C-alpha positions as CSV (number, residue, x, y, z in Angstrom):
1,M,0.1,0.0,0.0
2,T,2.8,2.3,0.6
3,H,3.4,3.1,-3.1
4,L,-0.5,3.7,-3.2
5,R,-0.1,6.9,-0.6
6,N,3.6,8.0,-2.1
7,M,2.0,8.6,-5.2
8,L,-0.9,10.0,-3.8
9,Q,1.7,12.4,-2.0
10,K,3.9,13.8,-5.5
11,A,2.8,17.3,-6.0
12,Q,1.9,15.8,-10.3
13,W,-1.2,14.1,-8.3
14,L,-2.3,17.7,-6.8
15,S,-2.1,19.4,-9.9
16,I,-3.6,16.1,-11.6
17,V,-6.4,15.7,-10.0
18,L,-7.9,19.1,-9.2
19,G,-5.9,22.1,-10.7
20,L,-6.0,20.3,-14.1
21,S,-9.8,19.6,-13.4
22,L,-10.1,23.1,-12.5
23,V,-9.0,24.2,-15.9
24,F,-11.7,22.6,-17.7
25,T,-14.6,22.9,-15.6
26,L,-17.9,22.6,-17.3
27,S,-20.8,24.3,-16.8
28,S,-23.9,23.7,-15.4
29,C,-25.7,22.3,-18.7
30,S,-23.3,19.6,-18.5
31,S,-24.7,16.2,-18.1
32,S,-22.9,13.2,-15.7
33,G,-19.2,11.5,-17.3
34,G,-19.3,8.7,-15.3
35,D,-20.6,5.6,-14.9
36,D,-20.6,2.5,-12.4
37,D,-18.2,-0.2,-13.5
38,G,-14.7,2.1,-14.4
39,G,-15.6,5.6,-14.9
40,N,-15.5,5.3,-18.6
41,N,-18.3,7.6,-20.2
42,N,-21.6,6.0,-20.8
43,N,-23.1,8.4,-23.4
44,Q,-21.1,8.3,-25.9
45,G,-23.1,6.6,-28.4
46,N,-21.1,6.1,-31.7
47,T,-17.7,6.4,-31.2
48,S,-16.8,5.2,-35.0
49,E,-15.7,8.5,-37.2
50,A,-18.4,10.1,-38.4
51,T,-19.1,10.5,-42.4
52,V,-20.2,14.1,-43.3
53,S,-23.2,14.0,-45.6
54,D,-25.9,16.1,-47.1
55,N,-28.5,14.1,-44.4
56,N,-26.3,14.8,-41.5
57,K,-25.0,18.0,-41.7
58,K,-27.7,19.2,-39.2
59,D,-26.7,17.6,-36.6
60,V,-23.1,17.6,-37.3
61,S,-23.0,21.3,-37.2
62,I,-25.0,21.5,-33.7
63,A,-22.5,19.1,-32.0
64,S,-19.9,21.2,-33.8
65,A,-20.7,24.2,-32.0
66,E,-22.1,22.4,-28.3
67,G,-18.7,20.8,-28.6
68,A,-16.2,24.4,-28.8
69,K,-18.5,26.0,-26.8
70,Q,-18.5,23.2,-24.1
71,A,-14.4,23.8,-24.7
72,V,-14.1,27.5,-24.3
73,T,-16.7,26.9,-21.1
74,G,-14.9,24.7,-19.7
75,S,-11.2,26.5,-20.1
76,T,-12.0,29.2,-18.0
77,L,-11.4,29.7,-14.3
78,P,-13.7,30.9,-11.6
79,T,-12.1,33.8,-10.0
80,G,-10.1,33.1,-7.2
81,I,-9.7,28.9,-8.0
82,S,-6.3,27.9,-8.6
83,A,-4.1,25.0,-8.9
84,E,-2.6,25.5,-5.1
85,S,-5.9,26.4,-3.5
86,E,-6.7,25.3,0.0
87,L,-9.9,23.5,-2.4
88,N,-7.1,21.5,-4.0
89,E,-5.4,20.4,-0.7
90,A,-8.7,19.2,0.8
91,L,-9.3,17.0,-1.8
92,K,-5.4,15.9,-1.8
93,D,-6.1,15.6,1.6
94,L,-9.4,13.3,1.6
95,A,-7.7,10.7,-0.7
96,I,-4.6,10.8,1.4
97,N,-6.5,10.2,4.5
98,V,-8.5,7.4,2.6
99,L,-5.2,5.9,1.6
100,E,-4.1,5.8,5.1
101,Q,-6.8,4.3,6.5
102,V,-6.5,1.0,4.6
103,E,-3.1,1.1,4.5
104,S,-3.4,0.6,8.3
105,L,-5.1,-2.3,8.4
106,S,-3.2,-5.5,9.3
107,N,-6.0,-7.5,6.8
108,L,-7.4,-5.9,4.4
109,P,-11.1,-6.4,3.6
110,T,-12.7,-6.4,0.1
111,G,-14.0,-3.4,0.7
112,Y,-13.5,-0.3,3.4
113,S,-15.9,2.2,3.7
114,G,-16.4,5.4,6.2
115,T,-17.2,9.3,6.6
116,L,-15.3,12.0,7.1
117,T,-16.2,15.1,8.8
118,G,-16.1,18.8,7.0
119,D,-13.9,21.0,9.6
120,C,-16.8,23.3,8.7
121,G,-19.8,21.2,8.8
122,G,-21.3,18.3,6.3
123,N,-19.2,14.9,5.7
124,A,-17.9,12.7,2.9
125,N,-19.0,9.2,2.7
126,Y,-16.1,7.3,1.2
127,N,-16.1,3.1,-0.4
128,A,-12.4,2.1,-1.0
129,V,-12.8,-1.4,-2.6
130,I,-9.6,-3.6,-2.7
131,N,-8.8,-6.5,-4.2
132,G,-6.1,-8.3,-2.8
133,Q,-3.4,-6.3,-1.8
134,Q,-4.4,-3.4,-4.0
135,V,-6.9,-0.5,-4.2
136,N,-9.2,-1.1,-7.0
137,R,-11.4,2.3,-6.8
138,I,-12.2,4.9,-4.0
139,E,-15.7,6.1,-4.1
140,Y,-16.5,9.6,-2.4
141,D,-20.1,11.1,-1.7
142,F,-19.9,14.5,-0.8
143,N,-22.3,15.7,1.8
144,Q,-21.9,19.8,1.7
145,Y,-18.3,18.5,2.7
146,C,-17.1,22.1,3.9
147,S,-13.5,22.5,4.4
148,S,-12.5,26.3,5.0
149,S,-14.3,28.5,2.8
150,Y,-15.5,25.9,0.1
151,T,-18.0,23.4,0.4
152,L,-18.2,20.4,-1.9
153,D,-21.6,18.0,-2.8
154,G,-21.6,15.2,-5.3
155,N,-19.5,12.4,-6.5
156,M,-15.8,11.4,-7.1
157,T,-14.3,8.3,-7.7
158,I,-10.7,7.1,-8.2
159,Y,-9.7,4.0,-10.0
160,Y,-6.5,2.4,-9.9
161,T,-5.0,-0.2,-13.0
162,Y,-1.7,-1.6,-11.8
163,S,1.0,-3.5,-13.3
164,G,2.7,-6.2,-10.8
165,N,2.3,-4.1,-7.7
166,D,2.7,-0.5,-9.1
167,I,0.1,1.5,-10.6
168,S,0.1,1.7,-14.3
169,S,-2.8,4.2,-14.9
170,Y,-5.7,5.9,-12.9
171,R,-9.2,7.4,-14.1
172,I,-10.5,10.4,-12.1
173,V,-14.4,10.5,-12.5
174,Y,-16.3,13.8,-11.0
175,D,-20.0,12.8,-11.4
176,N,-22.0,16.2,-10.5
177,L,-19.3,17.4,-8.5
178,T,-20.1,20.4,-7.0
179,Y,-17.6,22.8,-5.6
180,S,-18.5,26.2,-4.0
181,G,-17.1,29.2,-2.4
182,P,-17.3,32.8,-1.8
183,S,-18.0,34.0,-5.4
184,Y,-18.7,31.1,-7.3
185,N,-20.7,27.4,-7.8
186,E,-19.6,25.3,-10.4
187,T,-20.3,21.6,-11.2
188,I,-18.1,19.4,-12.7
189,N,-18.6,16.2,-14.9
190,M,-15.9,14.6,-16.4
191,T,-13.1,11.7,-16.6
192,I,-9.7,12.3,-16.7
193,T,-7.5,9.6,-17.4
194,C,-3.5,9.6,-17.1
195,N,-0.9,6.9,-16.9
196,A,2.2,6.8,-14.7
197,S,4.2,9.3,-16.5
198,Y,1.0,11.8,-15.6
199,S,0.1,11.6,-19.3
200,C,-3.5,12.8,-19.4
201,T,-6.9,12.7,-21.8
202,Y,-10.3,14.3,-20.6
203,S,-13.4,13.9,-21.9
204,S,-16.6,15.7,-20.7
205,T,-20.5,15.5,-21.7
206,T,-22.5,18.5,-22.3
207,T,-26.4,18.5,-23.4
208,G,-26.8,20.1,-27.3
209,S,-30.0,22.5,-28.1
210,D,-31.4,19.6,-29.6
211,G,-31.7,17.4,-26.9
212,R,-28.5,15.1,-27.7
213,T,-25.5,14.3,-25.5
214,Y,-22.0,15.2,-26.7
215,T,-18.9,14.0,-25.4
216,V,-15.8,16.5,-25.7
217,S,-12.1,15.6,-25.7
218,D,-8.5,16.2,-26.1
219,S,-9.6,19.9,-26.4
220,S,-7.4,22.9,-26.6
221,V,-8.5,26.5,-26.1
222,T,-6.5,29.8,-26.6
223,G,-7.7,33.4,-26.5
224,N,-10.1,35.7,-24.6
225,N,-14.1,36.5,-25.6
226,S,-12.4,40.2,-26.4
227,S,-10.1,38.4,-29.0
228,G,-11.8,35.8,-29.6
229,Y,-11.3,31.9,-28.6
230,N,-9.3,29.7,-31.0
231,V,-10.3,25.6,-30.0
232,S,-9.4,22.5,-31.2
233,A,-11.0,19.0,-29.9
234,T,-12.3,15.8,-30.8
235,V,-16.1,15.4,-30.4
236,T,-18.5,12.4,-30.5
237,D,-21.8,13.2,-31.7
238,P,-24.1,10.1,-29.9
239,D,-25.8,9.1,-33.4
240,H,-23.2,9.8,-36.5
241,G,-20.0,9.7,-34.1
242,T,-16.3,11.2,-33.8
243,I,-15.5,14.5,-35.7
244,T,-12.6,17.3,-35.3
245,I,-13.5,21.0,-35.2
246,T,-10.7,23.8,-35.2
247,A,-12.6,27.1,-34.4
248,T,-11.1,30.3,-34.9
249,N,-11.7,33.8,-33.2
250,I,-15.4,32.8,-31.6
251,T,-17.0,34.5,-29.3
252,I,-19.6,33.7,-26.7
253,C,-22.7,35.4,-26.5
254,D,-24.9,35.9,-22.8
255,N,-26.9,33.8,-24.0
256,G,-24.3,31.0,-24.1
257,N,-24.6,30.5,-27.7
258,I,-21.6,31.8,-30.7
259,G,-22.1,34.8,-31.7
260,S,-19.0,35.2,-34.0
261,G,-16.4,32.9,-35.7
262,E,-16.0,30.1,-37.7
263,I,-15.4,26.3,-37.1
264,E,-14.2,23.9,-39.1
265,V,-15.0,20.2,-39.2
266,T,-12.9,17.6,-40.2
267,D,-14.4,13.7,-40.7
268,S,-13.2,10.4,-41.2
269,T,-12.1,11.1,-45.0
270,G,-9.0,13.1,-43.0
271,A,-10.2,16.2,-45.0
272,V,-12.2,19.2,-44.1
273,V,-15.8,19.1,-44.9
274,L,-17.8,21.1,-43.0
275,S,-17.4,24.8,-42.3
276,I,-19.9,26.7,-39.6
277,T,-19.8,30.6,-39.4
278,F,-21.9,32.5,-37.0
279,P,-23.4,36.2,-38.2
280,N,-25.4,36.4,-34.8
281,C,-26.3,35.2,-31.3
282,S,-29.2,32.9,-32.6
283,E,-27.8,31.8,-35.9
284,M,-25.0,29.4,-37.9
285,V,-24.7,29.0,-41.3
286,V,-23.6,25.5,-42.0
287,T,-21.5,25.3,-45.7
288,Y,-21.0,21.5,-47.2
289,D,-20.4,20.7,-50.2
290,G,-20.1,24.5,-51.8
291,V,-24.0,24.9,-50.2
292,A,-24.9,27.5,-47.4
293,T,-27.6,26.5,-45.2
294,T,-28.7,28.8,-42.6
295,Y,-29.8,27.1,-38.8
296,N,-30.7,27.8,-35.3
297,Q,-28.2,27.3,-32.9
């Protein structure tokens, strides 16, 4: 068990578990990103590469716009939050606390549960699932758990994969985990998967204007809402499959829609097959095969 605790105490763990998740904080319209059997997103639907056609261009365009908005929203840190914040320390301490309690047991059971009480109220129920001498996962259920000036509510699960006695990878699933402080209230629905070298991938889900649920992964965002955001990401349309989007100079309106800029869509052919421009905060102009069509966002 010592290798687990030592790993958690490394500085990289803090930045991965919370610093990166805060950078990719999701908006309140997001849906759950976790499941019960390993933390994979259970709303992905069709995960093969999409092929854009005249029949699905509207769906793909909505998926592209929703994916770009999700990436931009997730890249914005709430005021006062940083990777070194007290919130990060609180969750790191929670993870270490449970592992230390499990490690102290002379005979490891198949499961170990308990409750941690917050410094200023609330509690966190935890359940460690154990196989032999290894912790397979730790589940946390936060019930208005208060530490310092931060309150947590919702669920977080950490899954471990081993190579021999060493951790080879781990997955952190945030399931409607809400954290609130003096000036913000944010909800995270996200899966972060990391290998032993701390190389991580991210995926999150969002529900679009058409009621369908999209998965966004491998996103990169630069810029701001004044000059415009530049976004690259992989978006999974639940019906048509996976596309790659590249957005340039997009801005976000007060209603949450995109107000300007352009998105280019690459499908299974490896070529850009669709372009989307945004003349205002309610419409988008989709150009496919040389023909432009206007849709509501």
